[in-house]
N, C-alpha and C positions, 0 to 999 in steps of 0.2 A: 504494500500500500504506500509506504514512504517513497519507494522508487517511482511509483506512478505519479505521485504528487510532484516530486522533484523533476521528473521528466516533463510534465506539463508546464511547470514553471520555466524550465529552460527553453522550451519551444515558444512559449509566449514571449519571453525575453528576446530571443533571436528574431522573431517576427516583427517586434517593435523597433528593431534596429536595422531596418531595411535600407537605409541610405536615402538618396535623393530620388525623386520621381522622374519619370520620362519627360514631363513638362518642365521640370526644373533643369534637366539636362539641356533641353532645347533652348530654354531661356538663357542658360549660361553660355551656350554657344553663340547666341545672338548678341550677348553682352561682349564676348570676345571679338566678334566681327565688328561691332560698333566701335569698340575701344581701338582696335587695330587700324581703323580708318583715320583715327586722330583728327576728327573734323575741326577741333578748336585749338589744337596745338598746346593745350594745357590739360594735364591729367585730371585735376579736380573738376574742371568744367566738363570735360569729356565724360567723366563718370556720372556726374549729375544729370547731364542731358541724356546719356544712354540709359541710365536708370529710369528716368522719366518716360522715355519711349517704351521701355519694357513694361512698366507698370500700366501703360495704356493698353498693351496687348495681352498681358497675362493677368490672371486673378491674384488677389492678395495672398492666397494660400501658397502660391509659388515661391513667395519670398519669405517663407518661415525661416527663422534665424539659423538653426543648426544645419538643416538639410540644404538650404540655399548656398551657404558658405561651402559645404562639402561639394556641391555640384560645381561651384566656381573653382575650388581647389583642384578638382580633377580635369575640368574642361579648359580652364583658363588660369593656370597657376600664377602668371605674372600679375594679373589683376587681383587675385585673392591675396597674394603676398603684400601688395601695397595697401590693402584694406586693413591689415593688422596694425 
């Protein structure tokens, strides 16, 4: 009985740590593309403008704190590094 309860707890724990969603991955790639274009010549302005464009396209759940950063770290490490 104890093993079954422990097993269920582990399965639930692993399922809740699923990483970022497909939509977050697409949004992170869009952020990379926008930032690589360097439309304003200044990182901070580029980030603000690109972020505003993404928030018009994707829902607020896309930008959940932990998993959004995880998506950026995988898809666009240069941008994620500068966010820290």
